[in-house]
Backbone as JSON Lines, residues from 0, in Angstrom:
{"i":0,"aa":"X","n":[0.8,-1.19,0.0],"ca":[0.0,0.0,0.0],"c":[0.84,1.25,0.0]}
{"i":1,"aa":"X","n":[2.04,1.12,-0.61],"ca":[2.9,2.31,-0.75],"c":[3.69,2.19,-2.05]}
{"i":2,"aa":"X","n":[3.82,3.32,-2.7],"ca":[4.67,3.44,-3.87],"c":[5.54,4.66,-3.63]}
{"i":3,"aa":"X","n":[6.85,4.47,-3.71],"ca":[7.8,5.53,-3.38],"c":[8.56,5.94,-4.64]}
{"i":4,"aa":"X","n":[8.63,7.23,-4.84],"ca":[9.45,7.8,-5.91],"c":[10.5,8.71,-5.25]}
{"i":5,"aa":"X","n":[11.74,8.45,-5.57],"ca":[12.85,9.24,-5.04],"c":[13.57,9.86,-6.22]}
{"i":6,"aa":"X","n":[13.74,11.16,-6.19],"ca":[14.32,11.91,-7.31],"c":[15.61,12.59,-6.84]}
{"i":7,"aa":"X","n":[16.67,12.43,-7.63],"ca":[17.96,13.05,-7.33],"c":[18.57,13.6,-8.62]}
{"i":8,"aa":"X","n":[19.55,14.45,-8.44],"ca":[20.31,14.99,-9.56],"c":[21.2,13.88,-10.13]}
{"i":9,"aa":"X","n":[21.28,13.79,-11.44],"ca":[22.1,12.76,-12.1],"c":[23.56,12.86,-11.65]}
{"i":10,"aa":"X","n":[24.18,11.69,-11.55],"ca":[25.6,11.65,-11.22],"c":[25.9,10.97,-9.9]}
{"i":11,"aa":"X","n":[24.87,10.57,-9.18],"ca":[25.09,9.88,-7.91],"c":[25.42,8.41,-8.18]}
{"i":12,"aa":"X","n":[26.32,7.86,-7.43],"ca":[26.71,6.47,-7.62],"c":[25.65,5.51,-7.11]}
{"i":13,"aa":"X","n":[25.74,4.26,-7.52],"ca":[24.82,3.22,-7.01],"c":[24.98,3.08,-5.51]}
{"i":14,"aa":"X","n":[26.19,3.26,-5.0],"ca":[26.42,3.17,-3.56],"c":[25.71,4.3,-2.81]}
{"i":15,"aa":"X","n":[25.47,5.41,-3.48],"ca":[24.71,6.52,-2.91],"c":[23.21,6.27,-3.05]}
{"i":16,"aa":"X","n":[22.78,5.83,-4.23],"ca":[21.35,5.67,-4.51],"c":[20.71,4.51,-3.75]}
{"i":17,"aa":"X","n":[21.41,3.41,-3.61],"ca":[20.83,2.21,-2.99],"c":[20.3,2.46,-1.57]}
{"i":18,"aa":"X","n":[21.01,3.11,-0.69],"ca":[20.49,3.31,0.66],"c":[19.33,4.31,0.75]}
{"i":19,"aa":"X","n":[19.1,5.08,-0.31],"ca":[17.96,6.01,-0.28],"c":[16.66,5.23,-0.07]}
{"i":20,"aa":"X","n":[16.43,4.24,-0.89],"ca":[15.21,3.43,-0.78],"c":[15.14,2.67,0.51]}
{"i":21,"aa":"X","n":[16.28,2.18,0.97],"ca":[16.3,1.43,2.24],"c":[15.87,2.31,3.4]}
{"i":22,"aa":"X","n":[16.38,3.53,3.46],"ca":[16.04,4.44,4.55],"c":[14.56,4.78,4.55]}
{"i":23,"aa":"X","n":[13.99,5.02,3.37],"ca":[12.57,5.35,3.29],"c":[11.72,4.14,3.67]}
{"i":24,"aa":"X","n":[12.08,2.97,3.17],"ca":[11.33,1.75,3.5],"c":[11.34,1.49,5.01]}
{"i":25,"aa":"X","n":[12.49,1.59,5.64],"ca":[12.59,1.38,7.09],"c":[11.72,2.38,7.85]}
{"i":26,"aa":"X","n":[11.7,3.61,7.4],"ca":[10.87,4.63,8.06],"c":[9.39,4.31,7.88]}
{"i":27,"aa":"X","n":[9.01,3.82,6.7],"ca":[7.6,3.49,6.44],"c":[7.13,2.34,7.32]}
{"i":28,"aa":"X","n":[8.01,1.39,7.62],"ca":[7.62,0.28,8.5],"c":[7.16,0.82,9.85]}
{"i":29,"aa":"X","n":[7.8,1.88,10.31],"ca":[7.4,2.51,11.57],"c":[6.07,3.24,11.48]}
{"i":30,"aa":"X","n":[5.57,3.44,10.26],"ca":[4.28,4.1,10.05],"c":[3.22,3.09,9.61]}
{"i":31,"aa":"X","n":[3.44,1.84,9.98],"ca":[2.48,0.75,9.74],"c":[2.29,0.39,8.28]}
{"i":32,"aa":"X","n":[3.3,0.57,7.46],"ca":[3.26,0.01,6.11],"c":[3.6,-1.48,6.27]}
{"i":33,"aa":"X","n":[2.86,-2.35,5.6],"ca":[3.1,-3.79,5.78],"c":[4.51,-4.22,5.4]}
{"i":34,"aa":"X","n":[5.01,-5.21,6.1],"ca":[6.31,-5.81,5.8],"c":[6.31,-6.28,4.35]}
{"i":35,"aa":"X","n":[7.4,-6.1,3.67],"ca":[7.61,-6.48,2.27],"c":[6.84,-5.62,1.27]}
{"i":36,"aa":"X","n":[6.14,-4.58,1.72],"ca":[5.46,-3.65,0.81],"c":[6.51,-2.65,0.35]}
{"i":37,"aa":"X","n":[7.39,-3.11,-0.51],"ca":[8.54,-2.32,-0.93],"c":[8.5,-2.15,-2.44]}
{"i":38,"aa":"X","n":[7.99,-1.01,-2.89],"ca":[7.92,-0.65,-4.3],"c":[8.49,0.75,-4.43]}
{"i":39,"aa":"X","n":[9.75,0.83,-4.84],"ca":[10.51,2.08,-4.79],"c":[11.2,2.3,-6.14]}
{"i":40,"aa":"X","n":[11.07,3.52,-6.66],"ca":[11.74,3.91,-7.89],"c":[12.68,5.07,-7.56]}
{"i":41,"aa":"X","n":[13.94,4.92,-7.88],"ca":[14.91,6.0,-7.71],"c":[15.25,6.5,-9.11]}
{"i":42,"aa":"X","n":[15.01,7.78,-9.35],"ca":[15.25,8.37,-10.66],"c":[16.27,9.49,-10.56]}
{"i":43,"aa":"X","n":[17.12,9.56,-11.59],"ca":[18.09,10.63,-11.69],"c":[17.67,11.59,-12.81]}
{"i":44,"aa":"X","n":[17.98,12.85,-12.61],"ca":[17.58,13.88,-13.58],"c":[18.75,14.8,-13.88]}
{"i":45,"aa":"X","n":[18.85,15.24,-15.13],"ca":[19.81,16.28,-15.49],"c":[19.4,17.57,-14.79]}
{"i":46,"aa":"X","n":[20.34,18.49,-14.64],"ca":[20.07,19.71,-13.89],"c":[18.91,20.52,-14.48]}
{"i":47,"aa":"X","n":[18.75,20.51,-15.8],"ca":[17.64,21.28,-16.39],"c":[16.28,20.65,-16.08]}
{"i":48,"aa":"X","n":[16.27,19.4,-15.68],"ca":[15.02,18.71,-15.33],"c":[14.88,18.46,-13.83]}
{"i":49,"aa":"X","n":[15.72,19.1,-13.05],"ca":[15.69,18.95,-11.59],"c":[15.72,20.36,-11.0]}
{"i":50,"aa":"X","n":[14.57,20.98,-10.97],"ca":[14.48,22.38,-10.59],"c":[13.9,22.51,-9.19]}
{"i":51,"aa":"X","n":[14.48,23.4,-8.41],"ca":[14.01,23.65,-7.05],"c":[14.5,25.0,-6.58]}
{"i":52,"aa":"X","n":[13.82,25.55,-5.6],"ca":[14.24,26.82,-5.02],"c":[15.22,26.5,-3.89]}
{"i":53,"aa":"X","n":[16.42,27.07,-3.93],"ca":[17.42,26.73,-2.92],"c":[17.18,27.35,-1.54]}
{"i":54,"aa":"X","n":[16.19,28.25,-1.42],"ca":[15.97,28.89,-0.11],"c":[14.5,28.95,0.3]}
{"i":55,"aa":"X","n":[13.63,28.19,-0.35],"ca":[12.2,28.24,-0.02],"c":[11.98,27.95,1.46]}
{"i":56,"aa":"X","n":[11.15,28.76,2.11],"ca":[10.84,28.69,3.55],"c":[12.07,28.88,4.43]}
{"i":57,"aa":"X","n":[13.11,29.53,3.89],"ca":[14.31,29.81,4.68],"c":[15.19,28.59,4.9]}
{"i":58,"aa":"X","n":[14.99,27.53,4.12],"ca":[15.79,26.31,4.24],"c":[16.82,26.32,3.12]}
{"i":59,"aa":"X","n":[18.09,26.19,3.47],"ca":[19.19,26.25,2.5],"c":[19.42,24.88,1.86]}
{"i":60,"aa":"X","n":[19.01,24.71,0.6],"ca":[19.19,23.47,-0.13],"c":[20.3,23.62,-1.15]}
{"i":61,"aa":"X","n":[20.88,22.48,-1.55],"ca":[21.88,22.51,-2.62],"c":[21.61,21.38,-3.6]}
{"i":62,"aa":"X","n":[22.57,21.13,-4.47],"ca":[22.39,20.13,-5.53],"c":[22.26,18.7,-5.0]}
{"i":63,"aa":"X","n":[22.41,18.5,-3.72],"ca":[22.24,17.17,-3.13],"c":[20.82,16.94,-2.63]}
{"i":64,"aa":"X","n":[19.88,17.78,-3.07],"ca":[18.48,17.63,-2.7],"c":[17.97,16.25,-3.09]}
{"i":65,"aa":"X","n":[17.21,15.63,-2.18],"ca":[16.55,14.35,-2.42],"c":[15.06,14.6,-2.26]}
{"i":66,"aa":"X","n":[14.3,14.38,-3.34],"ca":[12.85,14.54,-3.29],"c":[12.21,13.16,-3.15]}
{"i":67,"aa":"X","n":[11.39,13.0,-2.12],"ca":[10.74,11.72,-1.83],"c":[9.23,11.93,-1.9]}
{"i":68,"aa":"X","n":[8.58,11.14,-2.74],"ca":[7.12,11.18,-2.79],"c":[6.6,9.78,-2.48]}
{"i":69,"aa":"X","n":[5.72,9.71,-1.5],"ca":[5.14,8.43,-1.09],"c":[3.65,8.48,-1.35]}
{"i":70,"aa":"X","n":[3.18,7.56,-2.17],"ca":[1.74,7.38,-2.37],"c":[1.35,6.18,-1.51]}
{"i":71,"aa":"X","n":[0.38,6.39,-0.61],"ca":[-0.03,5.31,0.28],"c":[-1.48,5.49,0.68]}
{"i":72,"aa":"X","n":[-2.0,4.51,1.41],"ca":[-3.4,4.57,1.85],"c":[-3.59,5.7,2.84]}
{"i":73,"aa":"X","n":[-4.75,6.33,2.75],"ca":[-5.11,7.38,3.7],"c":[-5.38,6.78,5.07]}
{"i":74,"aa":"X","n":[-5.34,7.65,6.09],"ca":[-5.75,7.23,7.41],"c":[-4.74,7.39,8.53]}
{"i":75,"aa":"X","n":[-3.53,7.82,8.23],"ca":[-2.55,7.99,9.29],"c":[-2.71,9.36,9.95]}
{"i":76,"aa":"X","n":[-2.34,9.42,11.22],"ca":[-2.46,10.66,11.98],"c":[-1.34,11.63,11.63]}
{"i":77,"aa":"X","n":[-1.52,12.87,12.01],"ca":[-0.47,13.87,11.82],"c":[0.78,13.46,12.59]}
{"i":78,"aa":"X","n":[0.61,12.9,13.77],"ca":[1.77,12.47,14.57],"c":[2.54,11.37,13.84]}
{"i":79,"aa":"X","n":[1.83,10.43,13.22],"ca":[2.51,9.37,12.47],"c":[3.27,9.95,11.29]}
{"i":80,"aa":"X","n":[2.68,10.93,10.63],"ca":[3.34,11.55,9.48],"c":[4.59,12.31,9.92]}
{"i":81,"aa":"X","n":[4.49,13.05,11.0],"ca":[5.66,13.77,11.51],"c":[6.77,12.81,11.89]}
{"i":82,"aa":"X","n":[6.41,11.7,12.51],"ca":[7.4,10.68,12.88],"c":[8.04,10.09,11.63]}
{"i":83,"aa":"X","n":[7.24,9.89,10.58],"ca":[7.77,9.38,9.32],"c":[8.79,10.35,8.73]}
{"i":84,"aa":"X","n":[8.44,11.63,8.68],"ca":[9.36,12.65,8.13],"c":[10.7,12.62,8.87]}
{"i":85,"aa":"X","n":[10.63,12.57,10.19],"ca":[11.85,12.56,11.0],"c":[12.65,11.28,10.76]}
{"i":86,"aa":"X","n":[11.95,10.14,10.71],"ca":[12.64,8.86,10.51],"c":[13.33,8.82,9.14]}
{"i":87,"aa":"X","n":[12.68,9.37,8.12],"ca":[13.3,9.41,6.79],"c":[14.55,10.28,6.84]}
{"i":88,"aa":"X","n":[14.44,11.48,7.41],"ca":[15.6,12.37,7.5],"c":[16.73,11.73,8.3]}
{"i":89,"aa":"X","n":[16.39,11.11,9.42],"ca":[17.42,10.46,10.24],"c":[18.09,9.32,9.48]}
{"i":90,"aa":"X","n":[17.28,8.52,8.78],"ca":[17.84,7.4,8.02],"c":[18.73,7.87,6.89]}
{"i":91,"aa":"X","n":[18.31,8.9,6.16],"ca":[19.11,9.41,5.06],"c":[20.38,10.1,5.57]}
{"i":92,"aa":"X","n":[20.33,10.67,6.77],"ca":[21.52,11.29,7.35],"c":[22.58,10.24,7.67]}
{"i":93,"aa":"X","n":[22.14,9.05,8.08],"ca":[23.09,7.96,8.38],"c":[23.72,7.43,7.1]}
{"i":94,"aa":"X","n":[22.9,7.17,6.11],"ca":[23.4,6.66,4.84],"c":[22.37,6.98,3.77]}
{"i":95,"aa":"X","n":[22.77,7.73,2.8],"ca":[24.12,8.07,2.33],"c":[24.62,9.44,2.79]}
{"i":96,"aa":"X","n":[24.28,9.86,3.97],"ca":[24.78,11.12,4.56],"c":[24.15,12.36,3.91]}
{"i":97,"aa":"X","n":[22.82,12.34,3.75],"ca":[22.09,13.48,3.21],"c":[21.78,14.44,4.35]}
{"i":98,"aa":"X","n":[22.09,15.72,4.16],"ca":[21.78,16.72,5.17],"c":[20.25,16.9,5.25]}
{"i":99,"aa":"X","n":[19.7,17.06,6.45],"ca":[18.24,17.18,6.61],"c":[17.61,18.29,5.78]}
{"i":100,"aa":"X","n":[18.34,19.38,5.56],"ca":[17.77,20.47,4.77],"c":[17.66,20.09,3.29]}
{"i":101,"aa":"X","n":[18.27,18.98,2.89],"ca":[18.21,18.51,1.52],"c":[17.22,17.37,1.33]}
{"i":102,"aa":"X","n":[16.28,17.22,2.25],"ca":[15.27,16.18,2.13],"c":[13.89,16.83,2.03]}
{"i":103,"aa":"X","n":[13.25,16.67,0.88],"ca":[11.9,17.15,0.65],"c":[10.99,15.92,0.55]}
{"i":104,"aa":"X","n":[9.92,15.89,1.34],"ca":[9.02,14.73,1.38],"c":[7.6,15.18,1.08]}
{"i":105,"aa":"X","n":[6.92,14.42,0.25],"ca":[5.53,14.69,-0.1],"c":[4.75,13.38,0.03]}
{"i":106,"aa":"X","n":[3.61,13.45,0.72],"ca":[2.73,12.29,0.86],"c":[1.5,12.48,-0.02]}
{"i":107,"aa":"X","n":[1.13,11.43,-0.74],"ca":[-0.09,11.41,-1.53],"c":[-0.95,10.29,-0.95]}
{"i":108,"aa":"X","n":[-2.1,10.65,-0.41],"ca":[-2.96,9.66,0.23],"c":[-4.11,9.27,-0.69]}
{"i":109,"aa":"X","n":[-4.32,7.97,-0.82],"ca":[-5.36,7.45,-1.71],"c":[-6.22,6.44,-0.96]}
{"i":110,"aa":"X","n":[-7.37,6.14,-1.51],"ca":[-8.25,5.11,-0.96],"c":[-7.72,3.73,-1.34]}
{"i":111,"aa":"X","n":[-8.04,2.71,-0.54],"ca":[-7.54,1.37,-0.77],"c":[-7.94,0.79,-2.13]}
{"i":112,"aa":"X","n":[-9.08,1.2,-2.65],"ca":[-9.52,0.65,-3.94],"c":[-8.68,1.15,-5.12]}
{"i":113,"aa":"X","n":[-7.75,2.06,-4.87],"ca":[-6.93,2.62,-5.93],"c":[-5.64,1.85,-6.18]}
{"i":114,"aa":"X","n":[-5.57,0.61,-5.69],"ca":[-4.37,-0.21,-5.86],"c":[-4.7,-1.53,-6.55]}
{"i":115,"aa":"X","n":[-3.82,-1.95,-7.43],"ca":[-3.81,-3.31,-7.95],"c":[-2.35,-3.75,-7.95]}
{"i":116,"aa":"X","n":[-2.05,-4.79,-7.22],"ca":[-0.67,-5.28,-7.12],"c":[-0.39,-6.4,-8.12]}
{"i":117,"aa":"X","n":[-1.32,-6.67,-9.0],"ca":[-1.12,-7.68,-10.02],"c":[-2.41,-8.4,-10.36]}
{"i":118,"aa":"X","n":[-2.41,-9.06,-11.49],"ca":[-3.56,-9.84,-11.96],"c":[-4.79,-9.0,-12.23]}
{"i":119,"aa":"X","n":[-4.69,-7.67,-12.27],"ca":[-5.85,-6.83,-12.52],"c":[-6.89,-6.89,-11.42]}
{"i":120,"aa":"X","n":[-6.44,-7.17,-10.21],"ca":[-7.34,-7.31,-9.06],"c":[-7.04,-6.21,-8.05]}
{"i":121,"aa":"X","n":[-8.1,-5.65,-7.46],"ca":[-7.94,-4.68,-6.37],"c":[-7.82,-5.48,-5.07]}
{"i":122,"aa":"X","n":[-6.6,-5.91,-4.74],"ca":[-6.37,-6.84,-3.63],"c":[-6.91,-6.33,-2.28]}
{"i":123,"aa":"X","n":[-6.89,-5.03,-2.06],"ca":[-7.31,-4.51,-0.75],"c":[-8.83,-4.4,-0.61]}
{"i":124,"aa":"X","n":[-9.56,-4.59,-1.69],"ca":[-11.02,-4.5,-1.6],"c":[-11.72,-5.72,-2.16]}
{"i":125,"aa":"X","n":[-10.99,-6.7,-2.66],"ca":[-11.6,-7.9,-3.24],"c":[-11.9,-8.94,-2.18]}
């Protein structure tokens, strides 16, 4: 019940990109995402296709910005979401050493009937 998209500037090594998904997945487990619900896409973009404001809301960002978008089922509390944001930042700070000001997170909440994990079946409502 989660689909994660992680966007970074092109040029990061596999050793840098691989722990990005791991950190987000581990944080999601703490927000009651089911075990093994790991569907993560890490995409790299050229600088002309990776645009952001380096000082929006007074936060100093640089070219090491990591954008994380999680689409998941609705229903979590604000406290759970805040804990998720912190856990993602903490995990990314450990590996691959992303500064917290370079982590942008967006949640997209959907109803359970908006998922099919295969076979053309809505597994969560069938």
